[in-house]
C-alpha positions in Angstrom: 25.9 7.7 -4.5 27.5 4.5 -3.1 24.2 3.7 -1.6 22.6 3.6 -4.9 25.5 1.6 -6.3 24.9 -1.2 -3.7 21.2 -0.9 -4.1 21.7 -1.6 -7.8 23.8 -4.5 -7.0 21.1 -6.0 -4.7 18.7 -5.6 -7.6 21.0 -7.6 -9.9 21.1 -10.3 -7.3 17.3 -10.3 -7.1 17.2 -10.6 -10.9 19.3 -13.8 -10.6 17.0 -15.1 -8.0 14.0 -14.4 -10.1 15.6 -16.2 -13.0 16.3 -19.2 -10.9 12.9 -19.3 -9.4 10.8 -18.7 -12.6 11.5 -21.2 -15.3 11.2 -20.2 -18.9 8.0 -21.2 -20.5 9.3 -20.7 -24.0 8.7 -23.7 -26.2 11.7 -23.0 -28.4 14.8 -20.8 -27.8 14.6 -17.4 -29.5 15.9 -17.0 -33.1 19.6 -16.4 -33.2 19.1 -12.9 -34.8 16.8 -11.8 -32.0 19.2 -13.2 -29.3 22.2 -11.5 -30.9 20.3 -8.2 -31.2 19.4 -8.3 -27.5 23.0 -9.2 -26.6 24.5 -6.3 -28.7 21.9 -3.9 -27.1 22.8 -5.0 -23.6 26.5 -4.7 -24.2 26.0 -1.3 -25.8 24.1 -0.3 -22.8 27.1 -1.3 -20.6 29.3 0.8 -22.7 27.0 3.7 -22.3 26.9 3.1 -18.6 30.5 3.4 -18.4 30.8 6.5 -20.6 27.5 8.1 -19.7 29.0 10.6 -17.4 31.3 11.9 -20.2 28.3 12.2 -22.5 26.4 14.2 -19.9 29.3 16.4 -19.2 29.1 17.6 -22.7 25.5 18.5 -22.5 24.8 21.7 -20.7 21.2 21.8 -19.3 20.0 25.4 -19.2 16.6 26.9 -18.6 15.3 23.7 -17.1 13.3 24.4 -14.1 11.6 22.0 -11.6 8.0 22.5 -10.5 9.3 24.1 -7.3 11.1 26.8 -9.4 14.6 25.7 -8.8 17.1 25.1 -11.7 18.8 21.7 -12.2 21.6 23.1 -14.3 24.0 23.1 -11.4 27.1 21.1 -11.8 26.2 18.9 -8.9 22.8 18.3 -10.4 24.4 17.4 -13.7 26.8 15.0 -11.9 24.0 13.3 -10.2 21.9 13.0 -13.3 24.9 11.6 -15.3 25.5 8.9 -12.6 21.9 7.9 -12.4 21.9 7.6 -16.2 25.0 5.5 -15.9 23.5 3.1 -13.3 20.3 2.8 -15.3 22.3 1.6 -18.4 24.3 -0.9 -16.4 21.0 -2.1 -14.8 19.5 -2.5 -18.3 22.0 -5.1 -19.2 20.8 -7.3 -16.3 17.3 -6.7 -17.3 18.2 -7.8 -20.9 19.7 -11.0 -19.3 16.4 -11.6 -17.5 14.4 -11.1 -20.8 16.8 -13.7 -22.5 16.1 -16.1 -19.7 12.3 -15.6 -20.1 12.6 -16.1 -23.9 14.3 -19.4 -23.3 17.9 -18.5 -24.2 20.9 -20.5 -23.2 21.8 -20.3 -19.6 25.4 -19.5 -20.5 24.4 -16.3 -22.3 22.1 -15.2 -19.4 25.0 -15.9 -17.0 27.4 -13.9 -19.1 25.2 -10.8 -19.3 24.5 -11.0 -15.6 28.3 -11.4 -14.8 29.0 -8.4 -17.2 26.5 -6.3 -15.4 27.7 -7.2 -12.0 31.4 -6.9 -12.7 30.7 -3.5 -14.4 28.8 -2.3 -11.4 31.6 -3.5 -9.1 34.3 -1.5 -11.0 32.0 1.5 -11.6 32.8 4.5 -9.8 30.6 7.8 -9.5 33.7 10.0 -9.2 33.7 13.1 -7.0 30.9 15.6 -7.1 31.9 19.1 -8.3 33.0 21.3 -5.5 31.4 24.7 -5.3 33.4 27.7 -5.8 31.4 30.3 -3.8 28.5 30.5 -1.5 26.0 30.3 -4.3 27.0 26.7 -5.0 28.2 27.4 -8.6 31.4 25.8 -9.7 33.4 26.5 -12.9 
C-alpha cells in the first residue's frame, strides 16, 4: 500500500508540473459561486479520503463474486478497497486544483488545494491489514 501512496504523491507532483507548463486559456476567472462549489467539493473529498476506511468498515460486502468466481468479501479485500477509495478521494482534490487552474482561478487557491492534497497524503496511513485467524484466511 505504501507503493500506491508514493505513486499518488508522484501524480500530484505531475499535476503541478502540468499546471505550470499549461497556461490557463480562460478569458475571465470563474464565477465565485462555481469556484466556491469546486473548493467545497474538493475539501469534502479530502474529508472522505481521511474517513473512507471507516465508511467502508461499516459496509459489509456479501455475495459479490469476481469473474474468476472468488469472493471479495474478505476482510483483507475490504481493507484494500477502502484504502483505494481513500487514495482516490485525496487524488480528486488535486484534480480539482488542476480544474480550477484551467478555469483561470487564482494561483493561491490552486496552490492551497494542491498543498492540502499533498499534506493529507503525506499524513495518510493505510493502517494494518487484518490478520487472518485460520488457514482459510478469514478474520473476525
